[in-house]
C-alpha positions in Angstrom: -13.7 -15.1 20.8 -12.5 -11.7 19.7 -8.7 -11.7 19.0 -6.7 -8.6 18.1 -4.1 -9.3 15.5 -1.7 -6.7 14.3 0.4 -7.6 11.3 3.9 -6.5 10.4 5.0 -8.0 7.1 8.2 -7.2 5.4 8.5 -8.1 1.8 11.9 -8.3 0.0 10.7 -10.3 -3.1 7.8 -10.8 -5.3 6.2 -13.5 -3.1 6.2 -11.2 -0.1 4.8 -8.4 -2.1 2.0 -10.6 -3.3 1.1 -11.4 0.3 1.0 -7.7 1.2 -1.1 -7.0 -2.0 -3.6 -9.7 -0.8 -3.8 -8.2 2.7 -4.3 -4.6 1.3 -6.7 -5.3 -1.6 -10.0 -3.4 -1.1 -8.2 -0.9 1.2 -9.4 2.7 1.3 -6.8 5.5 1.0 -7.3 9.2 1.3 -5.2 11.0 -1.3 -3.8 13.4 1.3 -2.4 10.4 3.2 -0.1 9.4 0.4 3.4 10.8 0.8 6.6 10.5 -1.2 9.7 11.6 0.8 12.1 12.0 -2.1 15.2 12.8 -0.1 14.7 9.8 2.1 13.6 7.6 -0.8 10.5 6.5 1.1 6.9 6.3 -0.2 4.2 6.0 2.5 0.5 5.2 2.3 -1.9 5.3 5.3 -4.8 3.0 4.6 -7.8 1.4 6.1 -7.9 -2.3 5.3 -10.2 -5.2 6.1 -8.8 -7.8 8.6 -8.3 -10.8 6.3 -6.4 -12.8 8.8 -9.6 -14.3 10.2 -13.0 -15.3 8.7 -14.7 -12.1 10.0 -13.4 -9.6 7.5 -15.8 -6.8 8.6 -13.1 -5.5 11.0 -11.1 -2.6 9.7 -7.6 -1.8 10.6 -5.5 1.4 10.1 -2.2 0.4 8.6 0.9 2.0 7.1 2.4 0.7 3.9 6.0 1.8 3.5 8.1 1.4 0.3 11.8 2.0 0.8 14.6 2.8 -1.7 12.2 4.5 -4.1 14.0 6.5 -6.8 10.9 8.0 -8.4 7.1 8.1 -8.2 4.5 8.7 -10.9 0.8 8.8 -10.7 -2.0 8.6 -13.3 -5.7 9.4 -13.0 -5.4 10.7 -9.4 -6.6 14.2 -8.6 -3.9 15.2 -6.0 -5.6 18.6 -5.4 -8.7 16.9 -4.0 -7.5 16.0 -0.5 -10.8 14.4 0.5 -10.7 12.0 -2.5 -10.7 8.3 -1.3 -9.3 5.7 -3.7 -9.5 1.9 -3.3 -6.3 -0.1 -3.7 -7.0 -3.2 -5.8 -3.6 -4.8 -6.2 0.2 -4.3 -6.2 2.2 -5.6 -9.2 5.9 -5.9 -9.7 7.9 -5.7 -12.9 11.6 -5.9 -13.6 12.9 -3.1 -15.9 16.5 -3.2 -16.9 18.3 -3.0 -13.5 15.4 -1.5 -11.6 12.0 -2.7 -10.3 8.7 -1.1 -11.1 6.1 -1.4 -8.4 2.6 -0.6 -9.6 -0.2 0.3 -7.2 -3.5 -0.3 -9.0 -6.6 1.5 -7.8 -10.2 1.7 -8.6 -11.2 4.1 -11.5 -8.1 3.2 -13.5 -5.8 5.1 -11.1 -2.2 4.0 -10.9 0.9 4.9 -8.9 4.2 3.6 -10.3 7.3 3.5 -8.1 10.8 2.8 -9.3 13.4 1.1 -7.0 16.7 -0.8 -7.2 15.6 -3.2 -4.6 12.3 -4.4 -3.0 11.7 -3.5 0.6 8.0 -3.0 1.5 6.6 -3.0 5.0 2.9 -3.4 6.0 2.4 -2.4 9.7 -0.9 -2.3 11.4 -1.5 0.7 13.7 -4.9 0.1 15.4 -8.3 -1.5 14.9 -11.1 0.8 13.8 -14.3 0.7 16.0 -17.4 1.1 13.8 
């Protein structure tokens, strides 16, 4: 039985963000598909993730991970000039700093993206299944 399942998860707290982190771990992201829209305070990632909703995790799904209300974005150990570079998302962590939140995207090869926001609003939305 082959079911298509497309997730749309909205996280507004640490528990929701942990769920999105679990769904997105081991996802592949091309560096040129990471966008920070500073004027709109939106940070976007287009990723290929494994379908973890069912036992058969060999299925890959194209998904969009959207972070809203982002005041700033910093990256470390990511060559942004190499548009073909693919990095693997390992986890998403959340920290409270003064009156803001720090959202850390942890990647393979010790790469990190740190986002600063006043509130947490993160959406994971599946786009389509990838046929291998």
